[in-house]
PDB file of N, CA, C, O and CB in Angstrom:
ATOM      1  N   MET A   1      38.149  -4.763 120.476  1.00  0.00           N
ATOM      2  CA  MET A   1      38.341  -4.358 122.335  1.00  0.00           C
ATOM      3  C   MET A   1      39.511  -4.609 122.377  1.00  0.00           C
ATOM      4  O   MET A   1      39.889  -5.641 121.822  1.00  0.00           O
ATOM      5  CB  MET A   1      37.536  -5.257 123.673  1.00  0.00           C
ATOM      6  N   LYS A   2      40.674  -3.571 123.189  1.00  0.00           N
ATOM      7  CA  LYS A   2      41.456  -3.785 123.478  1.00  0.00           C
ATOM      8  C   LYS A   2      41.747  -4.709 124.690  1.00  0.00           C
ATOM      9  O   LYS A   2      41.005  -4.243 125.555  1.00  0.00           O
ATOM     10  CB  LYS A   2      41.739  -2.905 123.372  1.00  0.00           C
ATOM     11  N   GLU A   3      42.327  -5.627 125.170  1.00  0.00           N
ATOM     12  CA  GLU A   3      42.682  -6.661 126.519  1.00  0.00           C
ATOM     13  C   GLU A   3      43.315  -6.005 127.083  1.00  0.00           C
ATOM     14  O   GLU A   3      44.300  -5.562 126.491  1.00  0.00           O
ATOM     15  CB  GLU A   3      43.397  -7.984 126.463  1.00  0.00           C
ATOM     16  N   GLU A   4      43.074  -5.574 128.599  1.00  0.00           N
ATOM     17  CA  GLU A   4      43.633  -4.792 129.423  1.00  0.00           C
ATOM     18  C   GLU A   4      45.076  -6.096 130.279  1.00  0.00           C
ATOM     19  O   GLU A   4      44.777  -7.009 131.049  1.00  0.00           O
ATOM     20  CB  GLU A   4      42.153  -4.056 130.511  1.00  0.00           C
ATOM     21  N   ARG A   5      45.800  -5.927 130.049  1.00  0.00           N
ATOM     22  CA  ARG A   5      46.749  -6.888 130.773  1.00  0.00           C
ATOM     23  C   ARG A   5      46.963  -6.709 132.305  1.00  0.00           C
ATOM     24  O   ARG A   5      46.523  -5.708 132.871  1.00  0.00           O
ATOM     25  CB  ARG A   5      48.105  -6.773 130.136  1.00  0.00           C
ATOM     26  N   LYS A   6      47.578  -7.595 132.917  1.00  0.00           N
ATOM     27  CA  LYS A   6      47.360  -7.831 134.504  1.00  0.00           C
ATOM     28  C   LYS A   6      48.520  -8.133 134.671  1.00  0.00           C
ATOM     29  O   LYS A   6      49.299  -8.575 133.827  1.00  0.00           O
ATOM     30  CB  LYS A   6      46.353  -8.896 135.117  1.00  0.00           C
ATOM     31  N   LEU A   7      48.783  -7.826 136.201  1.00  0.00           N
ATOM     32  CA  LEU A   7      49.656  -8.146 137.011  1.00  0.00           C
ATOM     33  C   LEU A   7      49.340  -8.955 137.982  1.00  0.00           C
ATOM     34  O   LEU A   7      48.461  -8.613 138.773  1.00  0.00           O
ATOM     35  CB  LEU A   7      50.123  -7.247 137.416  1.00  0.00           C
ATOM     36  N   GLN A   8      50.094 -10.374 138.133  1.00  0.00           N
ATOM     37  CA  GLN A   8      49.603 -11.073 139.672  1.00  0.00           C
ATOM     38  C   GLN A   8      50.947 -10.842 140.408  1.00  0.00           C
ATOM     39  O   GLN A   8      52.034 -11.222 139.972  1.00  0.00           O
ATOM     40  CB  GLN A   8      49.105 -13.009 139.667  1.00  0.00           C
ATOM     41  N   ILE A   9      50.758 -10.200 141.533  1.00  0.00           N
ATOM     42  CA  ILE A   9      51.713  -9.614 142.545  1.00  0.00           C
ATOM     43  C   ILE A   9      51.407 -10.826 143.904  1.00  0.00           C
ATOM     44  O   ILE A   9      50.466 -11.511 144.305  1.00  0.00           O
ATOM     45  CB  ILE A   9      51.243  -7.690 142.954  1.00  0.00           C
ATOM     46  N   THR A  10      52.799 -10.573 144.257  1.00  0.00           N
ATOM     47  CA  THR A  10      52.339 -12.225 145.365  1.00  0.00           C
ATOM     48  C   THR A  10      53.285 -11.103 146.467  1.00  0.00           C
ATOM     49  O   THR A  10      54.249 -10.440 146.082  1.00  0.00           O
ATOM     50  CB  THR A  10      53.352 -14.677 144.788  1.00  0.00           C
ATOM     51  N   TRP A  11      52.754 -11.104 147.827  1.00  0.00           N
ATOM     52  CA  TRP A  11      53.702 -10.377 148.769  1.00  0.00           C
ATOM     53  C   TRP A  11      54.396 -11.679 149.880  1.00  0.00           C
ATOM     54  O   TRP A  11      53.759 -12.352 150.691  1.00  0.00           O
ATOM     55  CB  TRP A  11      52.681  -9.026 149.716  1.00  0.00           C
ATOM     56  N   LEU A  12      55.852 -11.734 149.589  1.00  0.00           N
ATOM     57  CA  LEU A  12      56.437 -12.653 150.038  1.00  0.00           C
ATOM     58  C   LEU A  12      57.554 -12.500 150.974  1.00  0.00           C
ATOM     59  O   LEU A  12      58.201 -13.489 151.318  1.00  0.00           O
ATOM     60  CB  LEU A  12      56.707 -13.231 149.136  1.00  0.00           C
ATOM     61  N   LYS A  13      57.869 -11.127 151.484  1.00  0.00           N
ATOM     62  CA  LYS A  13      58.930 -11.088 152.528  1.00  0.00           C
ATOM     63  C   LYS A  13      57.939  -9.886 153.260  1.00  0.00           C
ATOM     64  O   LYS A  13      57.070  -9.107 152.869  1.00  0.00           O
ATOM     65  CB  LYS A  13      60.783 -10.660 151.959  1.00  0.00           C
ATOM     66  N   SER A  14      58.590 -10.208 154.527  1.00  0.00           N
ATOM     67  CA  SER A  14      57.643  -8.671 155.211  1.00  0.00           C
ATOM     68  C   SER A  14      57.987  -7.513 155.088  1.00  0.00           C
ATOM     69  O   SER A  14      58.857  -7.318 154.238  1.00  0.00           O
ATOM     70  CB  SER A  14      57.492  -8.493 156.614  1.00  0.00           C
ATOM     71  N   GLY A  15      57.454  -6.283 155.875  1.00  0.00           N
ATOM     72  CA  GLY A  15      58.345  -4.959 155.619  1.00  0.00           C
ATOM     73  C   GLY A  15      58.560  -4.642 156.850  1.00  0.00           C
ATOM     74  O   GLY A  15      58.397  -3.451 157.114  1.00  0.00           O
ATOM     75  N   ILE A  16      58.982  -5.570 157.980  1.00  0.00           N
ATOM     76  CA  ILE A  16      59.433  -5.052 159.072  1.00  0.00           C
ATOM     77  C   ILE A  16      60.807  -5.020 158.732  1.00  0.00           C
ATOM     78  O   ILE A  16      61.402  -5.787 157.975  1.00  0.00           O
ATOM     79  CB  ILE A  16      59.071  -5.739 160.283  1.00  0.00           C
ATOM     80  N   GLY A  17      61.380  -3.774 159.552  1.00  0.00           N
ATOM     81  CA  GLY A  17      62.900  -3.670 159.164  1.00  0.00           C
ATOM     82  C   GLY A  17      62.921  -2.657 158.047  1.00  0.00           C
ATOM     83  O   GLY A  17      64.082  -2.286 157.870  1.00  0.00           O
ATOM     84  N   TYR A  18      61.881  -1.939 157.044  1.00  0.00           N
ATOM     85  CA  TYR A  18      62.024  -1.213 156.050  1.00  0.00           C
ATOM     86  C   TYR A  18      61.646  -0.166 156.328  1.00  0.00           C
ATOM     87  O   TYR A  18      61.380   0.199 157.473  1.00  0.00           O
ATOM     88  CB  TYR A  18      61.586  -1.562 155.089  1.00  0.00           C
ATOM     89  N   ARG A  19      61.557   0.496 155.325  1.00  0.00           N
ATOM     90  CA  ARG A  19      61.196   2.299 155.491  1.00  0.00           C
ATOM     91  C   ARG A  19      59.838   2.294 155.807  1.00  0.00           C
ATOM     92  O   ARG A  19      59.247   1.262 155.490  1.00  0.00           O
ATOM     93  CB  ARG A  19      61.393   3.391 153.986  1.00  0.00           C
ATOM     94  N   GLU A  20      59.096   3.290 156.421  1.00  0.00           N
ATOM     95  CA  GLU A  20      57.521   3.034 156.480  1.00  0.00           C
ATOM     96  C   GLU A  20      57.341   3.399 155.020  1.00  0.00           C
ATOM     97  O   GLU A  20      56.527   2.744 154.369  1.00  0.00           O
ATOM     98  CB  GLU A  20      56.518   4.037 157.664  1.00  0.00           C
ATOM     99  N   SER A  21      57.857   4.146 154.578  1.00  0.00           N
ATOM    100  CA  SER A  21      57.251   4.416 153.062  1.00  0.00           C
ATOM    101  C   SER A  21      57.231   3.011 151.970  1.00  0.00           C
ATOM    102  O   SER A  21      56.651   2.927 150.887  1.00  0.00           O
ATOM    103  CB  SER A  21      58.331   5.698 152.292  1.00  0.00           C
ATOM    104  N   HIS A  22      57.951   2.124 152.570  1.00  0.00           N
ATOM    105  CA  HIS A  22      57.518   0.741 151.595  1.00  0.00           C
ATOM    106  C   HIS A  22      56.676   0.178 151.967  1.00  0.00           C
ATOM    107  O   HIS A  22      56.088  -0.532 151.151  1.00  0.00           O
ATOM    108  CB  HIS A  22      58.347  -0.313 151.376  1.00  0.00           C
ATOM    109  N   LYS A  23      56.095   0.220 153.687  1.00  0.00           N
ATOM    110  CA  LYS A  23      55.232  -0.741 154.000  1.00  0.00           C
ATOM    111  C   LYS A  23      53.582   0.139 153.680  1.00  0.00           C
ATOM    112  O   LYS A  23      52.495  -0.438 153.660  1.00  0.00           O
ATOM    113  CB  LYS A  23      55.615  -1.301 155.717  1.00  0.00           C
ATOM    114  N   ALA A  24      53.799   1.613 153.460  1.00  0.00           N
ATOM    115  CA  ALA A  24      52.909   2.455 152.655  1.00  0.00           C
ATOM    116  C   ALA A  24      52.368   1.871 151.298  1.00  0.00           C
ATOM    117  O   ALA A  24      51.234   1.628 150.886  1.00  0.00           O
ATOM    118  CB  ALA A  24      53.635   3.700 152.363  1.00  0.00           C
ATOM    119  N   THR A  25      53.642   1.741 150.763  1.00  0.00           N
ATOM    120  CA  THR A  25      53.495   0.792 149.494  1.00  0.00           C
ATOM    121  C   THR A  25      52.518  -0.129 149.027  1.00  0.00           C
ATOM    122  O   THR A  25      51.566  -0.248 148.256  1.00  0.00           O
ATOM    123  CB  THR A  25      54.361   0.068 149.488  1.00  0.00           C
ATOM    124  N   LEU A  26      53.488  -0.952 150.192  1.00  0.00           N
ATOM    125  CA  LEU A  26      52.204  -2.530 150.227  1.00  0.00           C
ATOM    126  C   LEU A  26      50.561  -2.300 150.454  1.00  0.00           C
ATOM    127  O   LEU A  26      49.586  -2.754 149.855  1.00  0.00           O
ATOM    128  CB  LEU A  26      52.577  -3.688 151.807  1.00  0.00           C
ATOM    129  N   ARG A  27      50.694  -1.418 151.554  1.00  0.00           N
ATOM    130  CA  ARG A  27      49.127  -1.523 152.075  1.00  0.00           C
ATOM    131  C   ARG A  27      48.614  -0.737 150.923  1.00  0.00           C
ATOM    132  O   ARG A  27      47.575  -1.191 150.444  1.00  0.00           O
ATOM    133  CB  ARG A  27      48.682  -0.800 153.744  1.00  0.00           C
ATOM    134  N   ALA A  28      49.285   0.766 150.136  1.00  0.00           N
ATOM    135  CA  ALA A  28      48.374   1.427 148.838  1.00  0.00           C
ATOM    136  C   ALA A  28      48.424   0.067 147.429  1.00  0.00           C
ATOM    137  O   ALA A  28      47.796   0.381 146.418  1.00  0.00           O
ATOM    138  CB  ALA A  28      49.401   3.323 148.160  1.00  0.00           C
ATOM    139  N   LEU A  29      48.950  -0.965 147.417  1.00  0.00           N
ATOM    140  CA  LEU A  29      49.165  -1.889 146.228  1.00  0.00           C
ATOM    141  C   LEU A  29      47.308  -2.950 146.766  1.00  0.00           C
ATOM    142  O   LEU A  29      46.631  -3.649 146.013  1.00  0.00           O
ATOM    143  CB  LEU A  29      51.316  -3.059 146.394  1.00  0.00           C
ATOM    144  N   GLY A  30      47.120  -2.721 147.847  1.00  0.00           N
ATOM    145  CA  GLY A  30      45.759  -3.463 148.210  1.00  0.00           C
ATOM    146  C   GLY A  30      46.114  -4.656 149.662  1.00  0.00           C
ATOM    147  O   GLY A  30      45.249  -5.020 150.459  1.00  0.00           O
ATOM    148  N   PHE A  31      47.538  -5.072 149.696  1.00  0.00           N
ATOM    149  CA  PHE A  31      47.805  -6.262 150.855  1.00  0.00           C
ATOM    150  C   PHE A  31      47.624  -6.041 151.823  1.00  0.00           C
ATOM    151  O   PHE A  31      47.705  -4.849 152.117  1.00  0.00           O
ATOM    152  CB  PHE A  31      48.875  -6.784 151.081  1.00  0.00           C
ATOM    153  N   ARG A  32      47.300  -6.945 152.827  1.00  0.00           N
ATOM    154  CA  ARG A  32      46.408  -7.190 153.844  1.00  0.00           C
ATOM    155  C   ARG A  32      47.368  -8.109 154.958  1.00  0.00           C
ATOM    156  O   ARG A  32      47.600  -7.874 156.144  1.00  0.00           O
ATOM    157  CB  ARG A  32      44.997  -7.980 153.204  1.00  0.00           C
ATOM    158  N   ARG A  33      47.779  -9.135 154.169  1.00  0.00           N
ATOM    159  CA  ARG A  33      48.600  -9.998 155.097  1.00  0.00           C
ATOM    160  C   ARG A  33      49.661 -10.687 153.969  1.00  0.00           C
ATOM    161  O   ARG A  33      49.650 -10.636 152.739  1.00  0.00           O
ATOM    162  CB  ARG A  33      47.552 -11.228 156.029  1.00  0.00           C
ATOM    163  N   LEU A  34      50.547 -11.327 154.880  1.00  0.00           N
ATOM    164  CA  LEU A  34      51.614 -12.197 153.873  1.00  0.00           C
ATOM    165  C   LEU A  34      51.436 -12.936 153.451  1.00  0.00           C
ATOM    166  O   LEU A  34      50.704 -13.615 154.170  1.00  0.00           O
ATOM    167  CB  LEU A  34      52.535 -12.658 154.079  1.00  0.00           C
ATOM    168  N   GLY A  35      51.762 -13.681 152.043  1.00  0.00           N
ATOM    169  CA  GLY A  35      51.664 -14.493 151.412  1.00  0.00           C
ATOM    170  C   GLY A  35      50.363 -14.197 150.570  1.00  0.00           C
ATOM    171  O   GLY A  35      50.002 -15.071 149.782  1.00  0.00           O
ATOM    172  N   GLU A  36      49.671 -13.095 150.668  1.00  0.00           N
ATOM    173  CA  GLU A  36      48.218 -12.896 149.481  1.00  0.00           C
ATOM    174  C   GLU A  36      49.084 -12.305 148.046  1.00  0.00           C
ATOM    175  O   GLU A  36      50.204 -11.827 147.862  1.00  0.00           O
ATOM    176  CB  GLU A  36      46.681 -11.288 150.184  1.00  0.00           C
ATOM    177  N   THR A  37      48.009 -12.597 147.254  1.00  0.00           N
ATOM    178  CA  THR A  37      48.303 -12.421 146.037  1.00  0.00           C
ATOM    179  C   THR A  37      47.181 -11.672 145.082  1.00  0.00           C
ATOM    180  O   THR A  37      46.101 -12.194 144.808  1.00  0.00           O
ATOM    181  CB  THR A  37      48.645 -13.686 145.618  1.00  0.00           C
ATOM    182  N   LEU A  38      47.575 -10.443 144.644  1.00  0.00           N
ATOM    183  CA  LEU A  38      46.276  -9.614 144.024  1.00  0.00           C
ATOM    184  C   LEU A  38      46.597  -9.559 142.395  1.00  0.00           C
ATOM    185  O   LEU A  38      47.694  -9.775 141.880  1.00  0.00           O
ATOM    186  CB  LEU A  38      46.132  -7.823 144.749  1.00  0.00           C
ATOM    187  N   GLU A  39      45.439  -9.236 141.760  1.00  0.00           N
ATOM    188  CA  GLU A  39      45.620  -8.890 140.354  1.00  0.00           C
ATOM    189  C   GLU A  39      45.014  -7.586 140.171  1.00  0.00           C
ATOM    190  O   GLU A  39      43.812  -7.323 140.191  1.00  0.00           O
ATOM    191  CB  GLU A  39      45.019  -9.915 139.394  1.00  0.00           C
ATOM    192  N   LYS A  40      46.197  -6.639 139.952  1.00  0.00           N
ATOM    193  CA  LYS A  40      46.116  -5.261 139.689  1.00  0.00           C
ATOM    194  C   LYS A  40      46.288  -5.427 138.130  1.00  0.00           C
ATOM    195  O   LYS A  40      46.693  -6.446 137.571  1.00  0.00           O
ATOM    196  CB  LYS A  40      47.253  -4.288 140.513  1.00  0.00           C
ATOM    197  N   PRO A  41      45.756  -3.766 137.282  1.00  0.00           N
ATOM    198  CA  PRO A  41      46.013  -3.537 135.621  1.00  0.00           C
ATOM    199  C   PRO A  41      47.514  -3.417 135.951  1.00  0.00           C
ATOM    200  O   PRO A  41      48.092  -3.300 137.032  1.00  0.00           O
ATOM    201  CB  PRO A  41      45.188  -1.970 134.681  1.00  0.00           C
ATOM    202  N   ASP A  42      47.906  -3.476 134.852  1.00  0.00           N
ATOM    203  CA  ASP A  42      49.616  -3.230 134.503  1.00  0.00           C
ATOM    204  C   ASP A  42      49.339  -1.934 133.781  1.00  0.00           C
ATOM    205  O   ASP A  42      48.870  -1.722 132.663  1.00  0.00           O
ATOM    206  CB  ASP A  42      50.578  -4.567 133.364  1.00  0.00           C
ATOM    207  N   SER A  43      49.905  -0.857 135.055  1.00  0.00           N
ATOM    208  CA  SER A  43      50.116   0.706 134.484  1.00  0.00           C
ATOM    209  C   SER A  43      51.186   0.592 135.319  1.00  0.00           C
ATOM    210  O   SER A  43      51.531  -0.169 136.223  1.00  0.00           O
ATOM    211  CB  SER A  43      48.935   2.114 134.698  1.00  0.00           C
ATOM    212  N   PRO A  44      51.825   2.027 134.506  1.00  0.00           N
ATOM    213  CA  PRO A  44      52.972   3.022 135.392  1.00  0.00           C
ATOM    214  C   PRO A  44      52.852   2.968 136.851  1.00  0.00           C
ATOM    215  O   PRO A  44      53.657   2.631 137.719  1.00  0.00           O
ATOM    216  CB  PRO A  44      52.815   4.655 135.072  1.00  0.00           C
ATOM    217  N   ALA A  45      51.575   3.409 136.904  1.00  0.00           N
ATOM    218  CA  ALA A  45      51.705   3.470 138.858  1.00  0.00           C
ATOM    219  C   ALA A  45      51.896   2.302 139.632  1.00  0.00           C
ATOM    220  O   ALA A  45      52.303   2.034 140.762  1.00  0.00           O
ATOM    221  CB  ALA A  45      50.318   3.978 139.645  1.00  0.00           C
ATOM    222  N   ILE A  46      51.442   1.666 138.591  1.00  0.00           N
ATOM    223  CA  ILE A  46      51.472   0.101 139.315  1.00  0.00           C
ATOM    224  C   ILE A  46      53.315  -0.273 139.523  1.00  0.00           C
ATOM    225  O   ILE A  46      53.985  -0.448 140.541  1.00  0.00           O
ATOM    226  CB  ILE A  46      50.524  -1.361 137.940  1.00  0.00           C
ATOM    227  N   ARG A  47      53.664  -0.282 138.115  1.00  0.00           N
ATOM    228  CA  ARG A  47      54.968  -0.738 137.927  1.00  0.00           C
ATOM    229  C   ARG A  47      55.776   0.363 139.043  1.00  0.00           C
ATOM    230  O   ARG A  47      56.807   0.123 139.672  1.00  0.00           O
ATOM    231  CB  ARG A  47      55.448  -0.655 136.167  1.00  0.00           C
ATOM    232  N   GLY A  48      55.269   1.147 139.056  1.00  0.00           N
ATOM    233  CA  GLY A  48      56.826   2.172 140.011  1.00  0.00           C
ATOM    234  C   GLY A  48      56.573   2.107 141.395  1.00  0.00           C
ATOM    235  O   GLY A  48      57.337   2.669 142.180  1.00  0.00           O
ATOM    236  N   MET A  49      55.307   1.306 141.889  1.00  0.00           N
ATOM    237  CA  MET A  49      54.873   0.928 143.240  1.00  0.00           C
ATOM    238  C   MET A  49      55.870  -0.668 143.240  1.00  0.00           C
ATOM    239  O   MET A  49      56.159  -1.135 144.342  1.00  0.00           O
ATOM    240  CB  MET A  49      52.830   0.792 143.383  1.00  0.00           C
ATOM    241  N   LEU A  50      56.267  -1.300 142.146  1.00  0.00           N
ATOM    242  CA  LEU A  50      56.529  -2.624 142.284  1.00  0.00           C
ATOM    243  C   LEU A  50      58.179  -2.267 142.196  1.00  0.00           C
ATOM    244  O   LEU A  50      59.034  -3.015 142.667  1.00  0.00           O
ATOM    245  CB  LEU A  50      55.746  -3.715 141.084  1.00  0.00           C
ATOM    246  N   ALA A  51      58.378  -1.412 141.735  1.00  0.00           N
ATOM    247  CA  ALA A  51      59.848  -1.032 141.540  1.00  0.00           C
ATOM    248  C   ALA A  51      60.362  -0.986 142.863  1.00  0.00           C
ATOM    249  O   ALA A  51      61.470  -1.413 143.188  1.00  0.00           O
ATOM    250  CB  ALA A  51      60.106   0.350 140.788  1.00  0.00           C
ATOM    251  N   LYS A  52      59.393  -0.371 143.742  1.00  0.00           N
ATOM    252  CA  LYS A  52      60.281   0.588 145.082  1.00  0.00           C
ATOM    253  C   LYS A  52      59.945  -0.731 145.930  1.00  0.00           C
ATOM    254  O   LYS A  52      60.963  -1.030 146.555  1.00  0.00           O
ATOM    255  CB  LYS A  52      59.464   2.547 145.880  1.00  0.00           C
ATOM    256  N   VAL A  53      58.915  -1.625 146.187  1.00  0.00           N
ATOM    257  CA  VAL A  53      59.239  -2.594 147.049  1.00  0.00           C
ATOM    258  C   VAL A  53      59.298  -4.398 145.944  1.00  0.00           C
ATOM    259  O   VAL A  53      58.576  -5.351 146.234  1.00  0.00           O
ATOM    260  CB  VAL A  53      57.861  -2.407 148.441  1.00  0.00           C
ATOM    261  N   GLY A  54      60.111  -4.408 144.994  1.00  0.00           N
ATOM    262  CA  GLY A  54      60.587  -5.429 144.825  1.00  0.00           C
ATOM    263  C   GLY A  54      60.892  -6.045 145.226  1.00  0.00           C
ATOM    264  O   GLY A  54      60.590  -7.133 144.736  1.00  0.00           O
ATOM    265  N   HIS A  55      61.754  -6.091 146.454  1.00  0.00           N
ATOM    266  CA  HIS A  55      62.714  -6.842 147.137  1.00  0.00           C
ATOM    267  C   HIS A  55      61.703  -7.717 147.792  1.00  0.00           C
ATOM    268  O   HIS A  55      61.881  -8.861 148.211  1.00  0.00           O
ATOM    269  CB  HIS A  55      63.744  -6.028 148.102  1.00  0.00           C
ATOM    270  N   LEU A  56      60.524  -6.945 147.817  1.00  0.00           N
ATOM    271  CA  LEU A  56      59.131  -7.514 149.035  1.00  0.00           C
ATOM    272  C   LEU A  56      58.118  -8.107 148.186  1.00  0.00           C
ATOM    273  O   LEU A  56      57.160  -8.514 148.842  1.00  0.00           O
ATOM    274  CB  LEU A  56      58.185  -6.108 150.040  1.00  0.00           C
ATOM    275  N   VAL A  57      58.020  -8.293 146.889  1.00  0.00           N
ATOM    276  CA  VAL A  57      56.931  -9.154 145.939  1.00  0.00           C
ATOM    277  C   VAL A  57      57.559 -10.101 144.993  1.00  0.00           C
ATOM    278  O   VAL A  57      58.717 -10.358 144.667  1.00  0.00           O
ATOM    279  CB  VAL A  57      56.022  -8.183 144.994  1.00  0.00           C
ATOM    280  N   LYS A  58      56.653 -10.429 144.744  1.00  0.00           N
ATOM    281  CA  LYS A  58      57.178 -11.363 143.213  1.00  0.00           C
ATOM    282  C   LYS A  58      55.875 -11.316 142.392  1.00  0.00           C
ATOM    283  O   LYS A  58      54.771 -11.567 142.876  1.00  0.00           O
ATOM    284  CB  LYS A  58      57.692 -13.332 143.483  1.00  0.00           C
ATOM    285  N   TRP A  59      56.088 -10.989 141.162  1.00  0.00           N
ATOM    286  CA  TRP A  59      54.796 -10.277 140.070  1.00  0.00           C
ATOM    287  C   TRP A  59      55.221 -11.191 138.572  1.00  0.00           C
ATOM    288  O   TRP A  59      56.244 -11.845 138.370  1.00  0.00           O
ATOM    289  CB  TRP A  59      55.034  -7.980 139.748  1.00  0.00           C
ATOM    290  N   GLU A  60      54.277 -11.008 137.833  1.00  0.00           N
ATOM    291  CA  GLU A  60      54.383 -11.763 136.562  1.00  0.00           C
ATOM    292  C   GLU A  60      53.216 -11.286 136.108  1.00  0.00           C
ATOM    293  O   GLU A  60      52.311 -10.960 136.877  1.00  0.00           O
ATOM    294  CB  GLU A  60      54.520 -13.342 136.569  1.00  0.00           C
ATOM    295  N   MET A  61      53.120 -11.190 134.666  1.00  0.00           N
ATOM    296  CA  MET A  61      52.094 -10.742 133.842  1.00  0.00           C
ATOM    297  C   MET A  61      51.160 -12.438 133.637  1.00  0.00           C
ATOM    298  O   MET A  61      51.537 -13.594 133.447  1.00  0.00           O
ATOM    299  CB  MET A  61      52.884  -9.896 132.227  1.00  0.00           C
ATOM    300  N   VAL A  62      49.761 -11.739 133.811  1.00  0.00           N
ATOM    301  CA  VAL A  62      49.108 -12.640 133.515  1.00  0.00           C
ATOM    302  C   VAL A  62      48.065 -12.505 132.120  1.00  0.00           C
ATOM    303  O   VAL A  62      47.358 -13.454 131.784  1.00  0.00           O
ATOM    304  CB  VAL A  62      48.545 -12.874 134.699  1.00  0.00           C
TER     305      VAL A  62
END
């Protein structure tokens, strides 16, 4: 059985002052509060979201 890779994503910087689409991407990732850490599966869709808001979050492979 193939083990699924995961990404650990932490929201570090507020979306205030950035485009509404960046804030919407943070919400789509599942973030509710600044400083929150989530685990998401490593997929092209998640990687695309991280590319868009990479200046607001920190991520690493788990």
